[in-house]
C-alpha positions, 0 to 999 in steps of 0.5 A, a space after each residue: 499499500 501507498 500513502 500520499 502526504 500533501 506538504 505543498 501549503 503555504 500555512 499563511 495562518 501560521 505566519 510569521 513560523 511558515 515564512 521561512 518554514 514549511 508547515 509540515 517541517 514545524 516542530 512539536 515537541 522537538 519532532 517535525 509534524 512530517 516525521 511523527 505521520 511518517 513514523 506513525 504510517 502502518 507498517 504495510 506502507 511500502 511507499 510514501 509519496 510526499 506532494 511538495 511545493 512551498 518551500 519544497 527544498 526543505 521538505 525533500 531535504 528532511 525526507 532525504 535524511 530520514 532512515 527510511 528516506 528510499 521509501 520516500 519520493 517527494 512530488 511536486 505538485 502540479 501548477 493547480 492549487 487544491 488537495 485535488 491538484 495534490 492528489 492529482 501529483 501524485 496519481 501516475 505513481 500509485 498503485 492500488 490501495 492508498 491512503 492520503 494525509 495532511 502534511 500538517 496534521 498530528 495523527 495516531 498510528 492507531 487512527 492510521 491502521 484503522 484507516 488502512 484497514 478499511 477498504 473505502 476510508 474517510 477520517 472524521 471527527 466530532 468538533 464545535 469550533 472553527 467553520 469547517 464543512 459538516 460531514 453527513 454520515 449515514 447509520 452504516 458509516 457510509 459519508 453522505 456528503 458534506 455541506 455547510 452547518 447551521 450556526 445551531 448545528 455547529 454550537 451542538 458540534 458537527 462532524 468534520 472530516 480530520 485530512 486522512 482519506 
């Protein structure tokens, strides 16, 4: 199985921290977020594709310095913006099933193992803050769609996408 990690964004909401350091390389408790994500990947992940753009050279150098660098390939994002463009950048390299993750999300090995075990997984959690879209989930856990929540729904707590697919 492959993993695609989206690490191309500018991280503008965290400026000035991200002016000189890409958001996936910001340290949390002494380790870069991207490193924590790669370390949490399930053992069945054979190849990791990291899609880069903003300050790409730093992410590429970090990936090349890791002990598991042989299974990591950095791909420069196609000129379009957004998550779909990042996935389209990786698409020609993928073989069969894969998981896709944000390069700036903190994830647990347990959650990634559960995600990888699903034939079609979509990470969700409950939130009551922020301006996220509500992910509608059916009684069997199937994702039915995404929509703008009402203020009442947001106050009560909504289901949001976690960035793991």
